[in-house]
C-alpha positions in Angstrom: 96.3 -25.6 50.7 93.9 -28.5 50.1 92.9 -29.6 46.6 89.3 -29.7 45.6 88.0 -32.4 43.4 86.1 -31.0 40.4 85.1 -34.0 38.2 86.2 -37.5 37.3 86.9 -38.7 33.7 87.2 -42.5 33.4 89.8 -43.6 35.8 91.5 -40.2 35.9 90.7 -37.5 38.4 91.2 -33.8 37.7 92.2 -31.7 40.6 92.1 -27.9 41.0 94.1 -26.1 43.7 92.4 -23.0 45.1 94.7 -20.6 46.8 94.3 -17.4 48.8 95.5 -15.4 45.7 92.2 -16.0 43.9 93.6 -18.8 41.8 96.7 -16.9 40.9 98.9 -18.2 43.7 101.4 -20.9 43.8 105.2 -21.1 43.8 106.9 -18.5 41.8 103.7 -16.6 41.1 103.0 -12.9 41.9 99.3 -13.4 42.5 96.3 -11.8 41.0 96.6 -8.1 39.9 95.7 -5.9 42.8 95.9 -8.5 45.5 98.8 -6.6 47.1 96.3 -3.9 48.0 94.3 -6.3 50.1 97.2 -7.3 52.3 97.5 -5.7 55.8 100.9 -4.1 56.3 102.4 -4.7 59.7 105.7 -3.3 60.6 108.2 -5.6 62.3 110.0 -4.0 65.2 113.0 -6.3 64.4 113.2 -4.9 60.8 116.5 -2.9 60.4 114.5 -0.2 58.6 111.9 0.0 61.4 111.3 3.6 62.6 110.0 3.9 66.1 108.7 7.5 65.4 106.8 6.7 62.2 103.1 7.6 62.1 102.1 4.1 61.0 103.3 2.3 64.1 99.7 2.1 65.4 100.5 3.8 68.7 99.5 7.3 67.4 95.9 8.5 67.3 94.7 11.3 65.1 92.1 13.7 66.2 90.4 16.6 64.4 91.4 20.0 65.9 89.4 23.1 64.8 91.5 26.3 65.2 89.2 29.1 66.3 89.8 32.3 64.4 90.6 35.5 66.2 87.4 37.6 66.8 89.0 40.8 65.3 89.9 38.7 62.2 86.3 37.6 61.8 85.0 41.2 62.2 87.6 42.4 59.6 86.6 39.7 57.1 82.9 40.2 57.7 82.9 43.9 56.8 83.6 43.5 53.0 81.1 40.7 52.7 78.4 42.9 54.3 79.2 45.9 52.2 79.1 43.8 49.0 75.7 42.4 50.1 74.4 46.0 50.4 75.3 46.3 46.7 74.0 43.1 45.3 71.4 42.0 47.9 72.1 38.2 47.4 71.8 36.5 50.8 72.9 33.2 49.5 76.2 34.6 48.2 76.7 36.3 51.5 76.1 33.1 53.4 78.6 31.2 51.3 81.2 33.9 51.9 80.6 33.8 55.7 80.8 30.0 55.9 84.3 30.1 54.4 85.9 31.6 57.5 83.3 31.4 60.4 83.3 28.6 62.9 80.3 27.6 65.1 81.8 29.2 68.2 82.4 32.5 66.4 79.2 32.8 64.4 77.6 35.3 66.8 80.3 37.8 65.6 78.8 37.7 62.1 75.4 38.9 63.4 77.1 41.5 65.6 79.0 42.8 62.6 75.9 43.0 60.4 74.0 45.1 62.9 77.0 47.3 63.8 77.8 48.1 60.2 74.1 48.8 59.3 73.9 51.4 62.1 76.0 53.7 59.9 73.9 53.2 56.8 70.6 54.2 55.4 67.2 52.8 56.5 67.1 50.7 53.3 70.4 49.1 54.3 69.0 48.4 57.7 66.1 46.6 56.1 68.6 44.6 54.0 70.5 43.8 57.2 67.3 42.5 58.9 66.6 40.3 55.8 70.1 39.0 55.9 69.9 38.0 59.6 66.6 36.3 58.9 68.1 34.3 56.0 71.3 33.4 57.8 69.3 32.1 60.8 69.7 28.4 61.0 72.4 28.4 58.4 75.2 30.5 59.7 74.1 31.2 63.2 71.4 30.1 65.7 68.9 32.0 67.9 71.4 31.6 70.7 74.1 33.3 68.6 71.7 36.1 67.7 70.8 36.7 71.3 74.5 36.7 72.3 75.3 39.2 69.6 72.6 41.6 70.9 73.8 41.2 74.4 77.3 42.3 73.3 75.8 45.2 71.3 73.8 46.4 74.3 77.0 46.4 76.3 78.8 48.4 73.5 75.9 50.8 73.0 77.4 53.7 75.0 80.3 53.7 72.6 78.1 53.2 69.5 76.1 56.3 70.4 79.2 58.4 70.1 79.5 57.6 66.4 75.8 57.1 65.7 73.5 59.3 67.9 70.5 57.2 66.8 72.1 53.9 67.8 69.7 53.4 70.7 66.6 53.6 68.5 68.2 51.6 65.7 69.3 48.8 67.9 65.8 48.5 69.4 64.4 48.3 65.9 66.7 45.5 65.1 65.8 43.6 68.3 62.1 43.9 67.7 62.4 43.0 64.1 64.3 39.8 64.9 61.5 38.8 67.3 59.0 39.5 64.6 61.0 37.4 62.1 61.1 34.5 64.6 64.9 34.7 64.9 64.7 35.6 68.6 62.2 34.3 71.2 59.8 37.0 72.6 61.2 36.3 76.1 64.7 37.6 75.0 63.7 41.2 75.4 62.2 40.6 78.8 65.2 38.7 80.0 67.5 41.6 79.0 65.2 44.0 80.8 65.9 42.1 84.0 69.7 42.7 83.8 71.0 45.1 86.4 74.4 45.9 84.8 73.1 47.7 81.7 73.8 51.3 80.8 71.1 53.9 80.5 71.2 53.7 76.7 70.8 50.0 76.8 67.8 50.3 79.1 66.2 52.8 76.7 66.8 50.4 73.8 65.2 47.5 75.6 62.2 49.6 76.8 61.6 50.8 73.3 61.8 47.3 71.9 59.2 46.1 74.4 57.0 49.0 73.3 57.3 48.1 69.7 56.4 44.5 70.4 53.5 45.3 72.7 51.7 47.7 70.4 48.5 46.7 68.5 49.4 44.6 65.5 53.0 45.1 66.5 54.5 42.1 64.7 52.8 43.0 61.5 53.9 46.7 61.7 57.5 45.6 62.5 57.7 44.1 59.0 57.9 47.7 57.8 59.9 49.1 60.7 62.6 50.5 58.4 60.1 51.7 55.8 60.0 50.5 52.2 62.9 51.3 49.9 62.3 54.1 47.4 62.7 51.7 44.4 59.8 49.5 45.5 57.6 52.0 47.2 54.2 52.6 45.4 54.0 55.9 43.6 50.9 56.9 45.6 52.7 56.4 48.8 55.6 58.5 47.7 53.4 61.4 46.6 51.6 61.3 50.0 54.9 61.3 51.9 56.1 64.3 49.8 53.0 66.2 50.5 53.2 65.5 54.2 56.9 66.5 54.2 56.1 69.9 52.6 53.2 70.6 55.0 55.3 69.8 58.0 58.0 72.1 56.6 55.6 75.0 56.2 54.4 74.4 59.8 57.7 74.1 61.5 59.9 76.1 59.2 62.8 73.6 60.0 64.7 73.6 56.7 67.4 71.2 58.0 64.8 68.6 59.0 63.0 68.9 55.6 66.2 68.3 53.7 66.9 65.3 55.9 63.5 63.9 55.2 64.1 64.3 51.4 67.4 62.4 51.7 65.6 59.7 53.7 63.1 59.1 50.9 66.0 57.8 48.7 64.2 58.5 45.5 66.5 60.6 43.3 64.7 59.4 40.2 61.4 60.8 41.6 62.6 64.3 42.7 60.8 65.9 39.8 57.6 65.0 41.7 59.0 66.8 44.8 59.6 69.9 42.7 56.1 69.6 41.1 54.3 69.4 44.5 56.3 72.3 45.8 55.4 74.6 42.9 51.8 73.6 43.0 51.6 74.2 46.8 53.1 77.7 46.2 50.4 78.4 43.6 47.6 77.2 45.8 48.8 79.2 48.9 48.5 82.7 47.2 50.7 83.9 50.0 54.0 85.7 49.6 55.6 84.3 52.9 54.7 80.7 51.8 56.2 81.4 48.4 59.4 82.6 49.9 59.6 79.6 52.3 59.1 77.2 49.4 61.5 79.0 47.2 64.1 78.8 49.9 63.4 75.0 50.1 64.0 74.5 46.4 67.1 76.7 46.4 68.6 74.6 49.2 67.8 71.4 47.3 69.6 72.8 44.3 72.5 74.2 46.2 73.2 70.9 48.0 72.8 69.0 44.7 70.1 66.8 46.3 67.9 67.7 43.3 69.7 67.7 40.0 69.1 70.5 37.4 67.4 68.0 35.2 65.0 66.9 37.9 64.3 70.6 38.8 63.5 71.5 35.2 61.3 68.4 34.8 59.3 69.4 37.8 58.6 73.0 36.5 57.8 71.7 33.0 55.2 69.3 34.5 53.6 72.2 36.2 53.5 74.2 32.9 51.9 71.2 31.2 49.2 70.9 33.9 48.4 74.6 34.1 45.1 74.2 32.2 43.8 71.9 35.0 45.5 73.8 37.9 43.8 77.1 36.9 40.4 75.6 37.4 41.1 75.2 41.1 43.4 78.3 41.4 42.1 81.1 39.2 45.2 83.2 39.9 47.5 80.3 39.0 49.2 82.0 36.0 49.9 85.1 37.9 51.2 83.1 40.9 53.4 81.0 38.6 55.0 84.1 37.0 55.8 85.6 40.4 57.1 82.3 41.8 59.3 81.6 38.8 60.7 85.1 39.0 61.4 84.7 42.7 63.1 81.3 42.1 65.1 82.8 39.3 66.8 85.2 41.8 67.9 82.2 44.0 69.0 79.6 41.4 69.1 79.2 37.7 66.3 77.6 35.7 66.9 76.3 32.2 66.2 78.3 29.0 63.6 75.6 28.1 61.6 76.4 31.2 61.8 80.1 30.7 60.8 79.9 27.0 57.7 77.8 27.9 56.5 80.2 30.5 52.9 81.2 29.5 51.9 84.8 28.9 48.2 84.0 29.4 48.3 85.6 32.9 49.1 89.1 31.6 46.6 88.8 28.8 43.8 88.1 31.3 44.7 90.8 33.9 46.4 93.6 32.0 44.5 96.5 30.5 45.9 97.9 27.3 45.2 101.4 28.5 47.1 101.0 31.7 50.6 100.8 30.2 51.0 97.1 30.9 50.4 97.4 34.6 48.4 94.8 36.6 45.2 96.2 38.0 45.2 96.6 41.8 41.9 94.9 42.4 43.1 91.7 40.7 45.9 90.7 43.1 44.9 91.1 46.7 47.3 88.6 48.1 47.6 87.5 51.7 50.9 88.4 53.2 
């Protein structure tokens, strides 16, 4: 260490010795606090404590190794995340849960699980699944992963149809919707159509997806491919669908299909409107066969507990409240209501409140005191 001259006082010189220890070096000195952390530690092979297998010898190189999860394990972990998402609808929470166990090379399995689980659920859940795929795109999986997932689903389609008969149609909806959401390139569907090793079900799904994408304003219409959930559907739209449902039922007479359509509406809070429209239609028809058909419809809704007793009563009470307006369009409305309520009473029970509020105006208008309470024949000439 060489001394550095700082200043001179008279004939005396003051010297300061600067050491590598930051001024804290010298014989018998420990050095500046923390200086031991700056020293490079090199093991000596001649040291009696030297360990040739130690990790600090410098001849061992560390590399990051990512252990890929088992595909079945990822599918198993994905299912509860997807089912919970169907309950809360938070895509961010779902994404965070997926990222905890999904690696880049297995991310296509998440998309595959989302679609496969949604196939067994309601249209509103399919809509949520499409939204989830769109929100996870670029965050959990890429367009390539989504495409690979659909390739695998097309190959599995013959097995999926066994559990879900509508799987072909549903899968084509998912593919077309992903293209509309810019999660898949439009060329994907065409490239799948050129594959020669696909099953007949897969070919049907691809052909239907092509049709959906090629129709006029197709991309706009695909935004509503699953319909709008009952909770957010406009009231006017619901009423219109209920009226169409009833008219189709009267035309086809298919009670099972009518009940399925009611379930598909997913509006249990709005079933009183369904009852209301059914009763009004029966009054307007002035036809005993139509009355019987609509009475059977209400009886089945009540028997299968699709419409609760409260909703059933609310529907009838609403009709009673609007009778003053209904009678303007249907002069025989009071007589028709008496007869329809009596017919329904033989099939299922109406509350005492409904029965007590039933008007007697119909008998006052059409009954002659001298006829012993009988309805005049010329008053009711009904179509059978």
